[in-house]
C-alpha positions as CSV (number, residue, x, y, z in Angstrom):
1,M,-15.6,-22.0,-4.5
2,S,-14.3,-19.0,-6.5
3,T,-10.6,-18.9,-7.3
4,V,-8.4,-16.0,-6.2
5,K,-8.3,-14.8,-9.8
6,E,-12.1,-14.9,-10.1
7,L,-12.6,-13.0,-6.9
8,M,-10.1,-10.3,-8.0
9,E,-11.8,-9.9,-11.4
10,R,-15.3,-9.8,-9.8
11,D,-14.8,-8.0,-6.5
12,G,-11.5,-6.2,-7.0
13,F,-9.9,-7.6,-3.8
14,V,-9.3,-10.8,-1.9
15,I,-8.0,-11.5,1.7
16,I,-5.3,-14.2,1.9
17,R,-5.3,-15.5,5.5
18,D,-2.2,-16.4,7.5
19,L,0.3,-15.7,4.7
20,F,2.9,-14.5,7.2
21,T,3.8,-16.3,10.4
22,P,3.7,-14.4,13.8
23,E,7.5,-14.4,13.8
24,E,7.6,-12.8,10.3
25,M,5.0,-10.2,11.3
26,N,7.1,-9.3,14.4
27,Q,10.2,-8.9,12.2
28,M,8.3,-6.7,9.8
29,N,6.8,-4.5,12.5
30,Q,10.2,-4.1,14.2
31,S,11.8,-3.1,10.9
32,I,9.1,-0.4,10.4
33,D,9.6,0.8,14.0
34,D,13.4,0.9,13.6
35,F,13.1,2.8,10.2
36,F,10.8,5.5,11.5
37,K,12.9,6.3,14.5
38,N,15.1,8.5,12.4
39,K,13.6,8.5,8.9
40,G,10.4,8.9,7.0
41,V,8.2,11.6,5.4
42,T,5.7,13.4,7.6
43,Y,2.3,13.8,5.9
44,R,-1.0,14.6,7.6
45,Y,0.8,14.1,10.9
46,G,1.5,10.5,10.1
47,L,4.7,9.0,8.7
48,T,5.2,7.3,5.3
49,Q,8.2,6.2,3.2
50,P,8.0,5.6,-0.5
51,N,10.5,3.5,-2.4
52,I,11.1,1.4,0.7
53,A,12.7,-1.5,-1.3
54,V,15.5,0.9,-2.2
55,E,15.5,3.0,1.0
56,E,15.8,0.0,3.3
57,P,16.9,-3.4,1.9
58,E,15.8,-5.0,5.2
59,F,12.4,-5.4,3.7
60,S,13.6,-7.3,0.7
61,W,12.6,-10.7,2.2
62,V,8.9,-9.6,2.1
63,F,8.9,-8.8,-1.6
64,E,10.6,-12.0,-2.6
65,H,8.7,-14.2,-0.1
66,P,7.6,-17.5,-1.9
67,K,4.1,-17.2,-0.4
68,V,3.7,-13.6,-1.6
69,L,4.7,-14.6,-5.2
70,E,2.4,-17.7,-5.0
71,A,-0.5,-15.4,-4.0
72,Y,0.2,-13.1,-6.9
73,R,0.3,-16.0,-9.3
74,A,-3.1,-17.1,-8.1
75,A,-4.4,-13.6,-8.5
76,F,-3.1,-13.2,-12.0
77,G,-3.6,-16.7,-13.1
78,E,-0.2,-16.8,-14.7
79,G,3.4,-17.3,-13.7
80,E,5.3,-14.2,-14.9
81,F,4.6,-10.6,-13.9
82,V,6.4,-7.4,-13.0
83,F,7.5,-5.9,-9.7
84,I,6.3,-2.4,-10.2
85,S,8.7,-0.7,-7.8
86,H,5.9,1.1,-6.0
87,E,6.1,0.2,-2.4
88,D,5.9,2.1,0.9
89,I,5.4,1.8,4.7
90,H,3.0,3.8,6.8
91,H,2.8,4.8,10.5
92,N,-0.4,6.3,11.8
93,M,-1.6,7.2,8.4
94,G,-5.3,7.7,7.5
95,F,-7.0,8.2,4.2
96,G,-10.6,8.8,3.0
97,W,-12.2,7.1,0.1
98,H,-10.0,7.1,-3.0
99,K,-8.5,5.0,-5.8
100,D,-4.8,4.4,-6.2
101,D,-5.0,5.4,-9.9
102,G,-3.7,9.0,-9.5
103,K,-7.2,10.0,-10.7
104,G,-6.3,8.7,-14.1
105,Y,-2.8,10.3,-14.2
106,Y,-1.0,7.0,-13.9
107,F,-2.4,5.6,-17.2
108,T,-2.1,6.8,-20.8
109,E,-4.8,4.4,-22.1
110,P,-8.5,4.0,-21.0
111,Y,-7.9,1.7,-18.0
112,F,-11.3,0.5,-16.8
113,T,-10.9,-2.6,-18.8
114,P,-10.3,-6.3,-17.9
115,E,-6.7,-6.1,-19.2
116,C,-5.7,-3.6,-16.5
117,R,-4.7,-5.7,-13.6
118,V,-2.3,-3.7,-11.5
119,Y,-2.6,-5.3,-8.0
120,K,-1.4,-4.0,-4.7
121,I,-0.8,-6.0,-1.5
122,G,-1.6,-4.5,1.9
123,V,0.1,-5.9,5.0
124,Y,-1.4,-4.6,8.2
125,M,0.5,-4.9,11.5
126,N,-2.6,-4.4,13.7
127,D,-5.5,-6.7,14.5
128,H,-8.5,-5.2,12.7
129,S,-10.7,-8.3,13.1
130,T,-13.2,-6.5,15.3
131,D,-12.4,-2.8,15.5
132,G,-13.4,-1.7,12.0
133,N,-10.3,0.4,11.7
134,G,-8.6,-1.4,8.9
135,M,-9.1,-1.2,5.2
136,S,-12.5,-0.6,3.8
137,V,-13.5,-1.2,0.1
138,R,-16.4,-0.7,-2.2
139,V,-17.0,-4.1,-3.7
140,G,-16.7,-4.2,-7.5
141,S,-15.7,-0.5,-7.7
142,H,-12.5,-1.3,-9.7
143,L,-14.8,-1.4,-12.7
144,K,-16.5,2.0,-11.9
145,D,-15.0,5.4,-12.7
146,N,-16.3,7.1,-9.6
147,L,-16.0,6.9,-5.8
148,T,-19.6,6.1,-4.9
149,D,-20.6,2.9,-6.6
150,G,-20.2,-0.5,-4.7
151,Q,-21.2,-1.7,-1.3
152,A,-18.8,-0.4,1.4
153,V,-17.3,-3.3,3.4
154,S,-14.8,-3.0,6.3
155,L,-12.2,-5.8,6.0
156,A,-11.7,-7.8,9.2
157,T,-8.0,-8.7,9.0
158,K,-5.5,-10.0,11.5
159,P,-1.7,-9.8,11.6
160,G,-0.4,-12.3,9.1
161,N,-3.3,-11.7,6.6
162,V,-2.7,-9.7,3.5
163,V,-5.2,-7.9,1.2
164,I,-4.6,-8.1,-2.5
165,F,-6.5,-5.3,-4.2
166,D,-6.9,-3.7,-7.7
167,V,-5.4,-0.2,-7.6
168,R,-8.7,1.0,-9.3
169,I,-10.9,-0.2,-6.4
170,T,-12.4,2.6,-4.2
171,H,-11.0,2.1,-0.7
172,A,-10.2,3.9,2.5
173,G,-8.1,3.6,5.7
174,K,-9.3,4.7,9.1
175,E,-10.8,8.1,8.8
176,Y,-9.4,10.8,11.1
177,D,-11.7,11.5,14.1
178,V,-12.8,14.9,15.3
179,V,-9.6,15.4,17.4
180,E,-7.3,14.5,14.5
181,R,-9.2,16.7,12.0
182,G,-9.0,19.5,14.5
183,L,-5.2,19.1,14.7
184,L,-5.0,19.3,10.9
185,K,-7.2,22.4,10.9
186,I,-5.0,24.1,13.5
187,G,-2.0,23.3,11.4
188,R,-3.5,24.8,8.3
189,L,-4.2,28.0,10.3
190,F,-0.5,28.2,10.9
191,G,0.4,27.5,7.3
192,D,1.0,23.8,7.5
193,H,-1.4,22.8,4.8
194,T,-0.3,19.2,4.3
195,G,0.5,18.2,7.9
196,K,4.3,18.1,7.6
197,S,5.1,19.5,11.0
198,N,7.1,17.1,13.2
199,I,5.5,18.8,16.3
200,G,2.1,18.1,14.9
201,R,3.1,14.5,14.2
202,K,4.4,14.0,17.7
203,V,1.2,15.4,19.2
204,R,-0.9,13.0,17.0
205,D,1.4,10.1,17.9
206,L,0.7,10.7,21.6
207,Y,-3.1,10.9,20.9
208,C,-3.0,7.7,18.8
209,S,-1.1,5.8,21.5
210,F,-3.6,7.0,24.1
211,K,-6.5,6.0,22.0
212,A,-5.3,2.7,20.6
213,G,-2.4,1.7,22.8
214,K,0.0,1.3,19.9
215,P,0.6,2.8,16.5
216,K,-1.1,1.7,13.3
217,R,1.3,0.4,10.8
218,S,1.2,-1.1,7.3
219,L,3.3,-2.0,4.3
220,F,2.2,-1.9,0.6
221,F,3.8,-3.1,-2.7
222,T,2.5,-3.5,-6.2
223,L,2.8,-6.0,-9.1
224,G,1.2,-6.4,-12.5
225,P,1.3,-8.4,-15.7
226,S,3.6,-7.4,-18.5
227,N,1.4,-5.0,-20.4
228,I,0.9,-1.3,-21.2
229,Y,-1.2,-0.6,-18.1
230,T,1.5,-2.0,-15.7
231,Y,4.3,-0.1,-17.4
232,D,2.3,3.1,-17.5
233,F,1.5,2.9,-13.8
234,S,5.0,2.1,-12.9
235,K,6.7,4.7,-15.0
236,I,4.5,7.6,-14.1
237,N,4.1,6.7,-10.5
238,M,7.8,6.2,-9.9
239,K,8.6,9.5,-11.6
240,R,6.4,11.2,-9.0
241,Q,7.9,9.3,-6.1
242,I,11.5,9.9,-7.2
243,E,10.8,13.6,-7.3
244,Q,9.2,13.4,-3.8
245,S,12.3,11.6,-2.4
246,G,14.6,14.2,-3.9
247,K,16.6,11.7,-5.8
248,S,17.2,11.2,-9.6
249,V,17.1,7.5,-10.1
250,Y,15.5,4.3,-8.7
251,I,17.5,1.2,-8.8
252,L,16.7,-2.0,-6.9
253,S,19.6,-3.9,-5.3
254,D,21.2,-6.5,-7.5
255,K,20.4,-9.1,-4.8
256,L,16.7,-8.4,-4.8
257,S,16.5,-8.1,-8.6
258,H,18.2,-11.4,-9.1
259,S,16.1,-13.1,-6.5
260,L,12.8,-11.8,-8.1
261,N,14.1,-12.5,-11.7
262,S,15.0,-16.1,-10.7
263,Q,11.4,-16.6,-9.6
264,G,9.9,-15.3,-12.9
265,V,9.3,-11.7,-11.8
266,K,10.6,-8.9,-14.0
267,T,12.1,-5.8,-12.3
268,L,12.5,-2.2,-13.6
269,T,15.0,0.6,-13.3
270,F,14.0,4.3,-13.4
């Protein structure tokens, strides 16, 4: 049987089953629900919030969870790594095929090399074991500098599972259907080119609730080994996110930093 590290290096992703308990998933989902009642950034008529570790300390227990860090150690094959400070939550978001490499902008060195191991965890609140509406990946595409190579696979995940994936892998969330694309098109006709209208978001929320019965939610965060690729990704990505949030600095709480540091995880300040 292949190890987690071998699967990551070969395929670019791995599913860890039952990492979180049902009670922990309920807590996480409730925290996302509470946060988005009054906060969040509207984009493509969904909601997202970057820098969630700073914006809402309530999520700190997820990032310092012993099973999370154990899974990362298995993926890296080493005990020490860096909390990259790139983490966010999503509500009814959808994305087409892409890589989380900023189209190369997040790296200053050629990064399709074995040494680049910037890994992201995706935690999905919904059951996607049969609906095909969860994350899809192109297997092995983390080693290909294009969006077309690799067999496309829809990942069958349940609440409690997590997906660890290389930020270079080509992947997608649920594509918007004809109604959702139509809503975006109408918004663009009225000058809302990136789907930031709260009215548009509320209309889409109603549609998503009618179609699926509940919102689609997820949480993502990123770690990497202590090398140039990790620090490049962190520095450049966080500069962008700080600008998006309208703030000037990014500082983790002392409590979370100390907890991660005590478990062999480095933290960064921007």
